VEXLUMTI-467831 format. One line per field, with one value per residue (C-alpha): residue in three letters; x, y, z; residue number from 0. Coordinates in steps of 0.02 Angstrom, whole numbers, plus 50000, padded with zeros to 5 digits. Example, Ala and Ser with C-alpha at 12.3 -4.5 7.8 and 13.67 -1.06 7.14 Angstrom:
2
type <- Ala:Ser
c1 <- 50615:50684
c2 <- 49775:49947
c3 <- 50390:50357
seq <- 0:1
This chain:
395
type <- Met:Ala:Val:Arg:Leu:Pro:Arg:Pro:His:Arg:Phe:Asp:Val:Tyr:Val:Ala:Val:Ala:Gly:Leu:Leu:Gly:Gly:Leu:Ala:Leu:Cys:Gly:Ile:Gly:Ala:Thr:Thr:Arg:Pro:Tyr:Asp:Glu:Pro:Ile:Val:Leu:Trp:Pro:Gly:Arg:Trp:Pro:Leu:Leu:Leu:Pro:Leu:Val:Val:Met:Ala:Cys:Cys:Glu:Val:Leu:Arg:Arg:Thr:Ala:Pro:Leu:Thr:Gly:Leu:Leu:Ile:Gly:Thr:Val:Ala:Leu:Thr:Phe:Asp:Thr:Met:Thr:Gln:Gly:Ser:Leu:Ala:Ala:Leu:Leu:Met:Tyr:Thr:Asp:Leu:Met:Tyr:Ala:Ala:Val:Leu:Tyr:Gly:Thr:Pro:Ala:Trp:Ala:Arg:Arg:Leu:Pro:Arg:Ile:Thr:Gly:Leu:Leu:Ser:Val:Ala:Ala:Ala:Val:Val:Pro:Phe:Ala:Ala:Trp:Arg:Val:Pro:Gln:Ala:Leu:Leu:Ile:Gly:Val:Ala:Val:Gly:Val:Val:Leu:Phe:Gly:Pro:Ala:Ala:Thr:Gly:Leu:Ile:Val:Arg:Asn:His:Arg:Asp:Ala:Ala:Glu:Ala:Ala:Arg:Leu:Arg:Ala:Glu:Gln:Thr:Thr:Leu:Leu:Ala:Glu:Met:Asp:Arg:Ala:Gln:Ala:Val:Thr:Thr:Glu:Arg:Ala:Arg:Met:Ala:Arg:Glu:Leu:His:Asp:Met:Val:Ala:Asn:His:Leu:Ser:Ala:Ile:Ala:Ile:His:Ser:Thr:Ala:Ala:Leu:Ser:Leu:Asn:Asp:Pro:Lys:Thr:Ser:Gln:Glu:Ala:Leu:Ala:Val:Ile:Arg:Glu:Asn:Ser:Val:Glu:Gly:Leu:Ala:Glu:Met:Arg:Arg:Leu:Ile:Gly:Ile:Leu:Arg:Asp:Gly:Asp:Ser:Glu:Pro:Ala:Ala:Thr:Pro:Thr:Leu:Glu:Gly:Leu:Pro:Ala:Leu:Val:Glu:Gly:Ala:Arg:Thr:Asn:Gly:Leu:Asp:Val:Thr:Leu:Glu:Thr:Asp:His:Gly:Pro:Leu:Pro:Ala:Pro:Val:Glu:Leu:Ala:Ala:Tyr:Arg:Ile:Val:Gln:Glu:Ser:Leu:Thr:Asn:Ala:Leu:Lys:His:Ala:Gly:Pro:Gly:Arg:Val:Thr:Val:Ala:Leu:Ala:Gln:Leu:Asp:Gly:Ser:Val:Thr:Ile:Ala:Val:Thr:Ser:Leu:Tyr:Gly:Asp:Arg:Asp:Gly:Pro:Ser:Ala:Pro:Gly:Ser:Gly:Ala:Gly:Leu:Val:Gly:Met:Arg:Glu:Arg:Ala:Ala:Leu:Leu:Asp:Gly:Ser:Phe:Glu:Ala:Gly:Pro:Glu:Asp:Ser:Thr:Asp:Gly:Lys:Ile:Trp:Ala:Val:Arg:Ala:Thr:Leu:Pro:Val:Thr:Asp:Leu:Thr:Gln:Gly:Asp:Pro:Ala
c1 <- 50614:50768:50830:50846:50996:50969:51025:51203:51227:51284:51434:51492:51489:51595:51719:51730:51758:51888:51980:51982:52042:52173:52235:52247:52344:52467:52488:52519:52666:52732:52697:52683:52706:52837:52980:52958:53105:53037:53015:52831:52789:52728:52656:52764:52714:52572:52433:52414:52377:52217:52115:52122:52104:51942:51872:51912:51826:51671:51674:51672:51500:51439:51514:51342:51218:51319:51473:51519:51505:51612:51743:51749:51773:51896:51999:52015:52064:52193:52268:52289:52359:52498:52562:52584:52688:52544:52426:52422:52245:52186:52264:52180:52012:52027:52054:51894:51802:51858:51801:51632:51604:51617:51518:51376:51379:51281:51313:51387:51518:51551:51611:51702:51805:51909:51949:51994:52101:52184:52233:52296:52403:52479:52509:52588:52713:52750:52765:52893:52993:52997:53051:53182:53235:53260:53173:53123:53004:52892:52856:52751:52631:52630:52587:52448:52382:52377:52284:52167:52152:52164:52013:51912:51945:51904:51741:51694:51726:51624:51484:51478:51466:51330:51231:51249:51187:51039:50997:51004:50889:50765:50769:50736:50590:50522:50538:50448:50311:50289:50283:50150:50051:50064:50008:49860:49813:49825:49714:49587:49588:49564:49422:49337:49361:49287:49145:49100:49112:49002:48873:48864:48855:48727:48622:48532:48474:48427:48329:48228:48198:48139:48020:47943:47927:47835:47721:47688:47641:47531:47431:47306:47330:47400:47465:47554:47626:47686:47773:47850:47915:47993:48083:48136:48207:48301:48378:48418:48513:48607:48646:48708:48820:48891:48919:49011:49119:49166:49202:49313:49409:49435:49484:49607:49684:49661:49693:49565:49390:49374:49270:49267:49106:49121:49004:48960:48859:48748:48609:48599:48600:48458:48361:48377:48310:48161:48130:48127:47991:48082:48040:48220:48288:48473:48573:48760:48888:49069:49227:49357:49386:49515:49462:49451:49336:49225:49209:49171:49041:48959:48950:48880:48741:48709:48693:48585:48464:48462:48417:48283:48211:48204:48152:48096:47918:47821:47883:48027:48208:48335:48517:48630:48815:48920:49104:49155:49315:49419:49289:49137:48977:48847:48670:48533:48367:48206:48046:48064:47920:47833:47812:47639:47705:47824:47997:48161:48258:48423:48578:48661:48812:48773:48792:48954:49021:48980:49061:49217:49229:49222:49347:49473:49477:49487:49310:49156:48993:48829:48659:48500:48327:48306:48163:48123:47982:47916:47912:48034:48164:48309:48468:48635:48773:48955:49101:49251:49410:49483:49651:49803:49730:49848:49740:49714:49565:49429:49348
c2 <- 48589:48548:48682:48615:48683:48735:48616:48655:48719:48589:48693:48705:48516:48503:48628:48531:48364:48439:48521:48361:48252:48381:48392:48202:48195:48327:48237:48075:48148:48239:48416:48519:48705:48682:48562:48441:48513:48691:48750:48791:48615:48521:48371:48321:48187:48162:48099:48257:48351:48253:48326:48511:48459:48362:48501:48632:48529:48516:48705:48727:48645:48791:48930:48992:48927:48976:49072:49151:48986:48903:49041:49028:48839:48855:48981:48854:48719:48835:48873:48686:48667:48793:48673:48535:48530:48623:48576:48689:48631:48681:48853:48878:48821:48945:49089:49034:49032:49211:49263:49176:49252:49427:49387:49287:49345:49486:49665:49712:49574:49608:49781:49722:49577:49678:49804:49669:49571:49731:49777:49600:49608:49773:49709:49549:49655:49791:49689:49559:49696:49799:49647:49574:49727:49625:49661:49479:49502:49605:49448:49384:49530:49498:49315:49359:49489:49361:49234:49352:49527:49480:49362:49480:49630:49528:49469:49648:49708:49566:49596:49782:49743:49615:49736:49873:49754:49703:49885:49923:49776:49834:50011:49941:49838:49990:50097:49963:49952:50141:50146:50010:50105:50264:50170:50093:50263:50342:50206:50229:50418:50401:50278:50396:50541:50444:50382:50562:50614:50469:50502:50689:50672:50532:50539:50698:50623:50455:50537:50638:50482:50384:50521:50558:50375:50345:50492:50427:50256:50321:50454:50408:50569:50558:50738:50715:50549:50632:50770:50645:50540:50694:50733:50551:50550:50713:50653:50484:50563:50683:50547:50432:50571:50601:50415:50401:50549:50468:50301:50391:50469:50300:50215:50349:50366:50554:50622:50763:50757:50841:50999:51020:51108:51288:51410:51481:51323:51355:51441:51290:51174:51272:51273:51085:51071:51178:51064:50919:51006:51109:51292:51355:51531:51570:51711:51725:51857:51805:51849:51737:51579:51440:51291:51170:51289:51314:51126:51091:51230:51170:50991:51041:51142:51000:50870:50985:51007:50819:50792:50926:50840:50674:50727:50909:50958:51062:51241:51352:51298:51437:51431:51571:51584:51731:51773:51865:51883:51760:51622:51567:51526:51411:51395:51285:51279:51186:51147:51004:50882:50739:50748:50745:50659:50516:50515:50426:50328:50397:50311:50458:50452:50626:50707:50610:50668:50851:50842:50763:50899:51035:50946:50926:51116:51143:51210:51175:51087:51058:50998:50975:51040:51221:51334:51485:51609:51493:51344:51203:51194:51083:51185:51140:51263:51255:51375:51353:51456:51533:51591:51484:51342:51194:51040:51026:50961:50901:50791
c3 <- 58189:58085:57965:57790:57696:57515:57381:57320:57145:57019:56964:57146:57161:57004:57076:57240:57152:57034:57179:57280:57136:57088:57266:57281:57118:57179:57345:57252:57155:57309:57247:57407:57443:57581:57613:57758:57856:57861:58043:58021:57965:58121:58030:57882:57758:57637:57750:57855:57692:57663:57807:57756:57573:57606:57718:57586:57452:57562:57586:57397:57395:57504:57397:57339:57467:57623:57563:57731:57823:57691:57704:57895:57893:57750:57850:57991:57866:57785:57956:57986:57810:57848:57984:57855:57697:57612:57471:57319:57280:57454:57432:57263:57331:57475:57353:57266:57434:57466:57293:57315:57488:57415:57257:57335:57516:57597:57537:57706:57701:57518:57573:57729:57662:57537:57675:57801:57680:57619:57797:57830:57672:57724:57900:57832:57736:57863:58023:57960:57873:58034:58133:58015:57913:57755:57589:57570:57716:57603:57500:57644:57620:57432:57460:57583:57461:57319:57426:57520:57447:57263:57262:57374:57262:57107:57185:57228:57051:56975:57102:57061:56875:56909:57017:56885:56751:56860:56896:56709:56675:56807:56736:56563:56629:56721:56565:56464:56596:56600:56410:56411:56543:56439:56285:56377:56449:56276:56204:56345:56323:56135:56158:56280:56159:56013:56124:56169:55987:55929:56064:56031:55842:55830:55990:55938:55773:55847:55988:55862:55758:55911:55970:55799:55752:55917:55878:55702:55770:55910:55815:55682:55584:55407:55411:55577:55520:55358:55455:55575:55432:55354:55516:55533:55356:55384:55546:55470:55327:55440:55567:55429:55363:55537:55560:55394:55441:55606:55524:55400:55544:55626:55464:55407:55580:55590:55764:55744:55671:55503:55499:55688:55741:55801:55886:55716:55693:55844:55744:55628:55778:55859:55696:55686:55864:55814:55667:55789:55890:56021:56055:56071:56094:56073:56151:56117:56162:56138:56045:55963:56065:56061:55956:56104:56197:56045:56017:56201:56208:56047:56108:56278:56194:56071:56208:56314:56170:56143:56325:56315:56161:56255:56429:56443:56477:56350:56345:56296:56297:56318:56266:56331:56297:56358:56377:56535:56638:56539:56533:56434:56526:56451:56518:56441:56532:56497:56592:56714:56717:56631:56443:56366:56210:56177:56254:56223:56355:56417:56487:56574:56457:56395:56566:56593:56425:56460:56631:56555:56421:56553:56666:56523:56507:56695:56691:56795:56754:56845:56793:56892:56934:56992:57045:56937:56905:56770:56888:56905:56769:56721:56703:56626:56673:56621:56636:56522:56546:56389:56462:56502:56401:56406:56403:56215:56120:56240:56111
seq <- 0:1:2:3:4:5:6:7:8:9:10:11:12:13:14:15:16:17:18:19:20:21:22:23:24:25:26:27:28:29:30:31:32:33:34:35:36:37:38:39:40:41:42:43:44:45:46:47:48:49:50:51:52:53:54:55:56:57:58:59:60:61:62:63:64:65:66:67:68:69:70:71:72:73:74:75:76:77:78:79:80:81:82:83:84:85:86:87:88:89:90:91:92:93:94:95:96:97:98:99:100:101:102:103:104:105:106:107:108:109:110:111:112:113:114:115:116:117:118:119:120:121:122:123:124:125:126:127:128:129:130:131:132:133:134:135:136:137:138:139:140:141:142:143:144:145:146:147:148:149:150:151:152:153:154:155:156:157:158:159:160:161:162:163:164:165:166:167:168:169:170:171:172:173:174:175:176:177:178:179:180:181:182:183:184:185:186:187:188:189:190:191:192:193:194:195:196:197:198:199:200:201:202:203:204:205:206:207:208:209:210:211:212:213:214:215:216:217:218:219:220:221:222:223:224:225:226:227:228:229:230:231:232:233:234:235:236:237:238:239:240:241:242:243:244:245:246:247:248:249:250:251:252:253:254:255:256:257:258:259:260:261:262:263:264:265:266:267:268:269:270:271:272:273:274:275:276:277:278:279:280:281:282:283:284:285:286:287:288:289:290:291:292:293:294:295:296:297:298:299:300:301:302:303:304:305:306:307:308:309:310:311:312:313:314:315:316:317:318:319:320:321:322:323:324:325:326:327:328:329:330:331:332:333:334:335:336:337:338:339:340:341:342:343:344:345:346:347:348:349:350:351:352:353:354:355:356:357:358:359:360:361:362:363:364:365:366:367:368:369:370:371:372:373:374:375:376:377:378:379:380:381:382:383:384:385:386:387:388:389:390:391:392:393:394
């Protein structure tokens, strides 16, 4: 299968055409680099100059697509050119091939060519001077350095600057990408925090409304319906107030909810659960706690009571909170079984939210059925460390 060479760059074609036309013009006026009677000139005259000139122009077309190949062929053409009267255009095009080979060639050859040409330049100065012992012999090394080492060193400098600019661009793109990832992660974290806050603040009231409205519709008892409607109204008003507070937080852009709940509000929370029909007992034994721990503990108890209201069997619900050995333990238990009365559907988001709150504080959380002396119960247990707290607000 034939190998298809890449299409040459347009600028390289322009360089080749300009070099060829310039060389032809110089040949036409007889401008050569050496006189015809110089001993090194084996083929005097104008016509022998055309072959290396045309080959060098063709090599210029390869200066980007195949720079090392172009340099190799150009070196052969330059060697032949030294045996003629010499074309200035061919010499200039060869310096460009050397420059292009370092700039566009492989990294390995970009490092080797300046070293090789540097050694050749030194050798071209030292060897003739050692042989002839005349200062003019050093000019040979200068000429070789101008033709070989100068373009190679220039190409290496330009390549290093280009690589540094490319590395800086890639670093800037990487920084931008990391910043965008951090922003997206921050947005996701904030959305999860507000979702937990919304669920914990409103789910309790809506669950009570759903259960008592179902009871009011299913029982033909004016007194029971009146009591259910009272509970529905109370939860509706409280839920609406909580919703307005959350909307105000989102609208004003506050990073923290106003009036963050604390464990001092547990008695009121338990009393509200009793109003909704739960038989709840509360036991607390704790000292001063960090605000993130208090908020997480409050929300875990709140969500546990909401789940008990929706799913627990008839019987007592116990809430126990104690501080021991640098951590706070929370236990909420209720009877596990089918409800006699109406129930509210659940999505499982509450358990996910409680587990996330505990995980954000490097705590533990588990929930599930257990066996006890009172029969099968549903237990929610969480442990929140209160020392070395570095995670911040779990909301």
